[in-house]
N, C-alpha and C positions, 0 to 999 in steps of 0.2 A: 504493500499499498505506498501508495506516496500522499504526503500531506505538506500542505503550503499555508503559510500565514500572512498576512497583510500588515504592515507596522507603517504609519505616517511619520515621514521624516521630511519636515520643511513642508513644502508644499506640492512636492513630488510622493509617489508611491514606493516605497522599497518592498518586494516580494522576498519573504524567508521560506526556504522551503528543506527539506529534510535530505539529504546526500549520504554517501559513504563515508564521509569526512567529518557527517555532523551538521547545523543548522546553517545553511550559507546564503548568502544576499545576493540578488537579482536584479540591477537597475532596471526601469522601465524604457521604454523607447522615447516617449513623449518626453520633450526639456520644460521647467516651468518658467514664467517670465514672472519681475518682480511688479507688484503694484503698489499702491500709495499706502502710506502707514496707517494704520487704526487705534483707537482708542483700546480696544480689547484684541489679544491674540484670536486669529482665523486660522482656518484650514482652507484651502483650495481644493474643488473637485477635480478629481485627474480625470483626463477626458477617455472616455470609452470604457470605463470603470465604474460597476456599481459601487455604492453608498456601503462601506465598510466600517468595520471599528479596529481599533488596533489592541494588542494583546500585552496584558501586565505582565510582568516577569518579573523573577526577585531582585534583578539589578535597576528597575526603575523606581523601587522603594528607597525614598532618602532614610538615612538615621537621624534620630530626633534631634544632634547637635546641630544638621546640616539644613532645617528648617528655619524658613524667615521668622519675621515677627506676626505676620500678616496669619501665621496658623491659629494665634490665639483670636483673632479677629469675629466678632459676632455676624450672625448671619444678615442684620439689617446692614453692616457697612459693606458686604460685599455685594457686588454688582449682578443685577438680575441676568440671569440666562436660560435658554431653553433647556426643559428637562430631558432627557435619555428617555427614549422609549420604553413603554411599560413592560412588553413582551421580551420573553427571550433573555440570557444570560446578560447581565450590566458589564460591561470593560471599560477599562480607560483609556483617555484619548491623549497621546503622547505627541508636542510639539516642539522638539529641541531645539528649535531656531525661535520661538516666539522672543519679544522682549523680555528683556532681564529685569525690567524697573521694578516687577512686581512678581515675587513668586507666585504661581499658583497654589491656591489651598492643597494639601492633602488628606486625603480623606480619613475620618477616624475609623477603627477598625469594627465592622457593624454598620457603618454609617453609609450614606449615599454617594455615589461617584461622583465626580465633576459632569457638568453638563456638558455638551459638544456644541461647539460652537458655530455660529452660520457662517456660511460661505456665497458670496452673490454670484449666480450662474454666468452674467457677463463680462466678470472681472478678470482681465488677465492674468495667468497664473504667474507666479514670483518667480525669477530668474533664482535658480541655485547655485551659489558658487562651485567651482569645478574640484572635484578631490584632490588630495594630493595624490594619492596610488591611480595609478593608471588601469583602465577597465581592459580587460581583456578582449570583448566584444561587446555589442550592443547589448546581449543579454548574457555577456558574460557573468562568470562567478568569482565575484572576491573571496580570497581566503578568509578562513576564521579571524585569525590574528589581526589583519590588517582592518576587517569590518568590526572587529569590536574596539578599535582604538577610536574610529572616527566616532561612533557610538557614544563613547565614554566623553570623550572633547565634547560633542555636539551635546550631551544632555547636562554635563558640567557647565557649559555656556547658559543653557537655557535655565538652570536651576541658580544660576548667580555665583558661582563656586570659582571665587579667581584662582584656583589650581589651574584652569584648564587655559589660561592667559601665559603660563609661565612653561607649557608643554604640555605633551599628554600624560592624562591620567594613568597611573600605574594600573595594572592589573588585579581585579580584584581577585582572593579566593573564593574556590568554590565554597558554597553554603551546603552544609550538611543537616540534616535533622539529629536533635540533640534532645538528652531525656530533661524534662524539667528538674530545676535542682530541688525541689520542694513541695509539697501539697498544696492545690489551688486553695486561696483564701476560702473562708468560711461563706462570705457573703456570696460565691457563685456555687457554693452546694446544694443540692436539692433539700428538702425536707427529708429526716432521716426516716427509714421503714420502720426502726424501733422508735415508737415516741419517748421511751424512757431518754432517750441520747438526745432528747429537744429540750429536756429539763436542764436548769441552770445549776452548775458546779460550783459555781464562784462564789466567792462570799459576797452578801449585799448587805450595806450597812442602812441604820435606819434613816440617815438622810437621804439617800436615794430614792426615798416614795414618792417624792413629787417629779423628780426627772423620771420615774418607771411612769409615771401617770400622764405626764407629756409627750410619751411617746403614742399612746394612742388614745386621745380624749375621748373618742367616742364608745371604747371599750370601758374608760373610766366611771363615765357617767353611768354604763349599766352595771358596773359590778361596785357596788358599797361596801364598805368595810366600816362597823361602828367602832369607837376606841375602847380599848381593853378595859375592863373592869376587874378589881383584885380578886383571883382565885376563881376565876369564870373564863370560859371560852368565849374568844371575840366572834361578834353577830356579823354576817355578811349575806349578802344578795347578789345572785347572778341572773340578771335576764339578760339574755341575748337571741330569743326567738328571732326566725325570720333575718338573719344577718346573712346569707349567702356564703356560711364559712367553707362546710367541706371539710373532708378529712386534714388537708395540708394547712389551711385557716385554723383550724382548730388544734391544731398543731402548735402554729405559732401561738395563738392564743394561753394556750398551756403553759408555754415558755415563759410567757411574760406575767401569767398570774404566779406562776413559781416564784419569780422574781420578789413579785409586789408581796407576797406572804411571805416570803424570807424575811424581806425588809421590816415588816409589820412585826414580825413577832420573831425575830433572829436567835432569841434565846430558847434552848431547845432541849432540856433535861431531863434525866426521869426516864423509867421504865415502864410506869402504871399507865392506864388507859387515861388518866387526867393530863400526864403530862402531852402524850400522842394527839388528844381530843382538843387541839387549841382553837379551833373555830368550829362554829356550827352556823349552817346555812338555813336561814328560812326558806329560801326557794333559789332553786338552781335549775334553769330553764334552757335549753338546747333543742326546742322544737322547730321544725321545719330548718333544717341547715345541710340537709343531703348528707348527714354522716355515717359513715361504714366501720369496719373495723378496727382499721387505723385511729380514724378520730375518736372512737369509743376508749381504745385502748390508752391512748394519751390522756382523755379526761380522767379515768379512773385511777389510773397510773398518779395522777398530780393530785386527786382528790387524797388517794391512799396515803401518799406521802405526808402529807399537812394534816390527815387525821380530821377531817371535815365530814361532819354527821350533818345531813340533809334533813329537814321536814319535808319536804317536796319534793322529788327529784322528777321532772320532765324533760322525757326525748320525744315526745309527740311526731310523727309526718316525718322518719328518718329513712335510713335504708339500713337498719340495725338487723342481723342473722343472727342464726344461732350460735355462731363464733362472736360476736358480740355480747350475746347474752351469757357467754363464759366469762366476761373483764367485769361484765355489771356483779354477776353473782360471786366475783373473786372480792371484788370490792364492798360487796352487802356483808360477806361472812370475814374480813379482814380484823374484826375486832371485838371484843366481848362484850360492847355495847352496839345495839341498832344502830346501821351506819343512815339509814333511811325509814321515814316511819309511812310515806308515799311513795309509789313507782309508778310512773306514766308512762306505756310503751304504745300507745295506740297508732296505728297507722304505719306499723313498719313490717318487716317480713321475716317475724318471728313465726317459727311453726311451733306444732304441739310436742315436736321432740325439745325444742329450746323451751317451753313452759317445763317441762318435765325435769330436765335441768335446772332450771332456777330453783321448783320446788326440792328437788334432792338435794341442793346446795343449804336449804333451809332448815329442811328436816335434821334433828338431833344437833343441831347450833345451838349451842350456849345462849345465843342472843333473841333468837327467835322460839315462839312469839315472844311479844314485848312486854316486857315489864313495866307497869303504868303506878308510880307511886301513888298518885291522888286517887285512884280508885282501887288500887290493891289486887290488880287483875291483871292477866295476858292479854295483850292484843294480838289479834292477827295481822301481817303486815298488809296493808291496802294496796292492791294489784288492780292495772288498767291496761289491759293490752289487746283491745278490739283489733281486730282485722278480718280478712275475708277467707283465711282458714282456722280462724277458731270462731266460727259464728255457729248459732243454732246446737242442733241436736250433735254436728260432730263438736264443737266445741266443749259441749257438756261430756261428751265419751273421752276426750281428752284426759279431762281433770278427772273422772271416775276412774281409769285406767292407771293415771299416775296415782292417785291414793293408793289404790291396790296393792300396787306393787313398790310405793316407796314406806307404806304402813303409815301413813299419815292423815291427815283430814285437813280439808278447805271450808269455808265459810261462805256460801252462795249470797251473802248478804240480807239476811232474813227481816222481818216485817212482823213485829208481834200487835199489830195495831195502834198502840200510842207512839213509840221507837222505833226505829230503823238501825241496822246497822250503819256504821261509818267509820270513816277516818280515825276518830278517837273513841270509838265504843262500839260494843260488837255484843248482841243480844241473842247470840244462840243459846241453849240451856248448856250445851257442853263447856261452854268457855267462860262461864261465870262464876268460877271457883278460884280460890286461891294456888289450888295446885296446877302446877306447870302441865297443860297438856299439848298435844302435838296440833293441833289447828295451827298450821302456820302462816294460813295467807285469806285474806279478805279476796274474793275474785268477783267483782263488782260486773263484769259483762257475759256472766252466761247463767243462762236461767234453765231450770229443769223442766221438761216434757212429761205429760200425763204418764206417759208409757215408759219412761225412763226409771232405772234403779237408783234409789236415794244412795247420797254419798256415805262413806263411813262417818260413824259419828265419833266426835272427838273422843281420845281416850288418856291415859296417864302418859306425859313425855318419856318416863324410863323404861315402859314395858316394853320396847322395841329390844331393851338391852337384856332383859332375861325372858325372852320370848323361845317359843322350842325352837329346837336347832334346823328343823326342815332337812334341806339338804345337806347341810353341814353337820348331819347326824354320823356320828363313829362306824364303819365299816365292819364287817366282821372279819376276822383274821383268815389269811388261805388257809386250804386246807392241808392239814399235818401241821400245823403252826399252833402250838399248844400256850404259848406266851409269847409277849413280844415287849421290848423295852421301850418303843415308841409307838404311836397312830400311823395309819396309813393316809396319806393324803386325800382329800375328796374334789370333785368338782363342782363348782356352784354356778358356774355358767360355762357357755360352750358355743358357737358357731363353726363356719368351715374354716377360721382363721385365728381366730381368737379363744382364750378358755381363761377362767378364774380357777384358781387352785387354791382351796385351802391348806396351809401349809401347818400341820401340829408342831410344837415344839421336839426338838432332835433331829429335824431335817437342817443342814447345811447349805445355804446360797453361795456359800464363795464360789468365783467363776472359776472354771478351767479346773473339777477337781479329777484325782486321781481316782483308779479303780472303776470305772465306766467304759464297758465294754461295747464298743459299736456293733458286736455280733448278737448283740441282745435283741436288736431290732428283727432279726429273723428266726427266734426263738417260736415253739409253738405257742398258744394260749396258756395250756397247762405249765409250759417250764418257764414262761414269762410271771405267771403266779408264783412258782417257788421261788423264782430269782427276787419279787417281792417279798416272800417272807423271809428271807435270807436278810436283806436291807432291815426289816424293821426287827430282827433279834440282835444284829449285830451291835458290840458296847458304843463302838466309836457314834458320832454324829453321822448320819448318811447323807449323803448327798442328794439333793432332790432333783438335779440332773438326770440321774441315775432314773427316777421314777419315771420322770418324764419321757425317757427314751424307751420306756420299759410299756409305756399306757398308751404313748402317742405313736412311736416309731415305726409300729409294723404297716400303718397306712402310710401307702405310698404318697398320699397327697400331704401328708403332716412332714415337709423337708426340713422346717426348723427343727423338730426333735432331735433328726438325725446329724445335724451340723452341728459340729464342735465349735466352729469360730462364733456363733451366734448363741453361745451357751446354751445349745437345748432349748432356745426359746423364753429364757429370763430375762425379765426386761429390768425388774426391778427386784430388790433385796429386803429379807427379814432377817432380824439375830437370830442366832441359832435356837436361844432359849425362849423368842417369841413365838407368836402363835397368828393367825389371820390368813386372810386371803390375798393373792397375789397374780396380777395379769401377767398371762406369756403368750408366746406367740406360737400357733401350730404350724403356722406355713411362715416361710421368709416373708414375705409381703406383710403378713399379720405380726411378725416379731418388729419391721420396721415404723408399722401403725401404732404398735404400744408403745415403742420409744417415743414416739412423736407427743403419744397423748400424757404419758409423764412429765417430757417437757412442757406441755402445755398447761400442765396441772391436774394432778387427780385428786379428787374427793378423799380423805382419808378419816378416818373417827377412829379412835383408839380408847381400848378400857384399862387404865393404871389403878393399881392400890399402891399407895404412899403412905410413908409414917406421918404419925401425928395428924392434928386437926387445922385445917385452914381460916384464916379468921373470916373470909368472906365467900359467898355461894357461888361467884365466878370472877373471873380475871384471865390475862395475857403476861406473856414473857417473852420480849424482845431483845433478850440478850443476843450477842453477836457469836457465832460459833466459829473457834479457830480449828481446823484439821488439818494443820500443815505434820504436825507428827504422827499422823493416824497411822503410818506405813510401820512405825517402829514401835510404836507405845500401845497401838490399838484402840487409842482413847481420843477423844478430842477434848477442848476446853473452852471456857468462856475468855472471851479477848478483844478489845475493840479494833484488831487485827483481822479478825474473823468476816466469815460471812452473815449479812442479814437474816434473821431466823426469827418467827411468830408461831407461838404456841397458843392457841385459846383453852379454857378447860372450865369445868363446870363439878361442882360438886353432887354428886349422885346419891351417895349414902355414906353414912359414917360406922364403922364397927370398934369392937373392943375386944381384945382378947381377954375370954372370961379368967385366966389364973392370973396373969400380970397386971391386968387393967390397961395394957398400953393400948391407944388410939390408933385405928387408921382409916382412910379416906378414900373412898371408890370415885376416881374422876373420870368424867368424859371427856376428853381432850382431841380438837380440830387443828390437824395441822396445816395451818395456811403457809407454811413455805416446806420443801422437803429437804434437810440434810442430815447427815449422818450421827446418829445416836442423837438426834434432836430432842426428842422427847425427853429419854433419860436426865441427857445433862442441863434441861430447864428446869426440870424438875429437882434434881439436887440444887441448883442455885437459888432456888426459891426455899431451902431449907427443909423439902420434903422428899427425899429421894425414894424410889421405888423398891416395894420389899421385895426381897432377895437379889438387888442388882449387886452382883460382885464387883464390878467395873467402878461404879460412881456411889454406891451406898458403903454401910460399915463392914461389906464381906460376910457377914454373915446371911445365912437363911434361917427362917424360924420354923418353928416345928410342924404348924398349921401350913406351910406354902410351900410344894416339893420343889419349884423353881422360880423365876423371875415370873413376876406378874404384871405382866404387858399383852394385850390381845388387840389387834386389829379387827373394829367392828362390821364397818363399811367401806366399800369402796365404789366407787363413781368414775365414769369414764365415757367416750364417745366409740361404739363402735364402727367397721369399716364403712355400714351403710348409713351413718349418720344418727343413727339412734343412741338413745341417752340410756345408760345401762348403770342400775345400781345392784350391788347386791351386799347383804348382810349376813353377819355369822356372830349370832348373838352367844351369851356367857355361856350357854348350853354346850356350844360345839368345842369349848375346850373343858373336858369333864373334870379333869383336875384343878382346875382354877374355881370352877363353880363347887366343887368339895372345899376346897380352902374355905371359900367364903360361908361355906354351910357349918364351920367350926368355929365362927368370929358370932358376937351377939351384936344385933344390929339397934344402934344409939340414936340415930337422927338422917335426915335427909330426905328428899323426895319419894326414895325407893321404900320408905315406911307404909304407904298409902298405896295399895291396888297395883302394885307392880311385878308383884311375885317373885320379889328378890331374896335369896338364899339366905339363910342367919337363925342364929339361934334367938 
């Protein structure tokens, strides 16, 4: 292929064409004649040639020090010129023989190119001085070096460079692409995908509040903060409906508000909820802003960071999906205090599975239903989430199924004639008692039909803890095995790719264990059961990977169970002496999905028996956990250099040892974060170590309890079809712990009334 470029030099046309020796210049046949001087530089029209534009090369860009003072000239001072045509690529017009009294302005990056000057049709062409070099022919070819010298001279003269008067310009070195010396400035970077990165990490002083408000006056008028009162959280109001923020705009607002709140209350000390809940919002309204997952994540990370509790949280008319509900749920359950009293999610993209996930997070949480000091009652959270997918009979069926699966109840805003349910009161008979119940939400947008089954009535909050074992019931020993050191794992949930396995105490989850034979997957069913029996009876802790291989490995579809690299499908772990459900992958794709669910956040509720009596009925611990020495010591510690960790707890029952009179407390704990040994080290930090904890306790095991009293009671996740799945394993799924409580005397707590708790 042959390519030619047209470049205007003076009033004539110089042809550039590719050859074996590089780019070369071809002189035109016609010669130009001089014309009268004009105020502005002009270009002549070449005879028998179409109107073309020159090509800008790297040599035609002047260095900053070579630009004249007119480079900073305002647009009003420039001479009006004809704009370039709007179609096609925009190109620069170069005229090295133009008058040098005024240097032509050089466009800035991203700006418009200089307009092309007009040329009269009846004007004689300007005579061009003969070059020093001799042309080979009329259409002869100049060598590259000669042409380059001419070009440099003429260009330097056109740009007013005095070096052109003393001789030909020196040949410039070839420019090569180089790597940038550093990252681009932050102002050129897009909004980060992780909204937490948008929050300010720089210290902000109290005096910066005024400057922060001046950055966005419209935001400042819509977001008000009242002066602080001693011992009280600051009151604030956020009214940002119909602002057209979108995800990027809301991320910027969160960064701005983060700096403002830090400047308002820079002193943040203590670990209790009073230190964290520094602000209380009467209203947080971001309706009609086209918010998606990124914006919702940014908003609730900021609200959680500053401990902002909302009376009304309004997110009407956005694009919030089930993934956005995950972040809303994490915010609502991040504290032992309720983070909102009313939640308005009308006209979003939330399905029934999203509502099930929201309810599943509220179930068994210490803060819900909400305790009202004035009425001495527990009040369900007020939720409005009308949309086309949650209407009529289909919407009622969603909550009926969710209540049955989650062992909870919801109130459909009853009316007894005189009064009716509202955000500040509930007239449901089952919710009118001082005993904490399991009615976690007011659902004000669903009505029961005449032929529909009634929803479950409210029952005691702690009943799920002591319920029947269900699918977690211990299995019979394999044939030929008379006794066992440990129980066999059980399946609580199973689909084509995932499974929830109840791990009893005495099974190890350490990665890549020894003694797991891949040939076990090819054994006959009877031989596999015999191998399971050997694992149940061996003195040392048995690897859970061995049971997964024996149970799932024979199925050709369960490739994760046979894959040693994926640790037989184990995606997270439990201590050897602890018991509870684990999410595992049967297939490799299920294993990867399980890992993503763990990164996004699982719902985890634990039962723990601790030494002593706690002064309050519920609380939280936010001590950072340092696991830097875990590999050497198999312990973690509390330290400022550790990772942030949050544990929320509530008292279920108080027990007393009949002989010694020592007090013990049974706690229900929600793990907001998932750190190594988080619960054990947090309870030790609170001064109430776990019963039977050899690492973080006093080292002794009491006579009534054979092991560490720690049992995971619930787990929640989304399966690969997008369905919210919650599996519970009551205390009866751990018979040794159930028997241990039966040896103690019940002396207090909500388990005293109608919960079926064991004890003397």
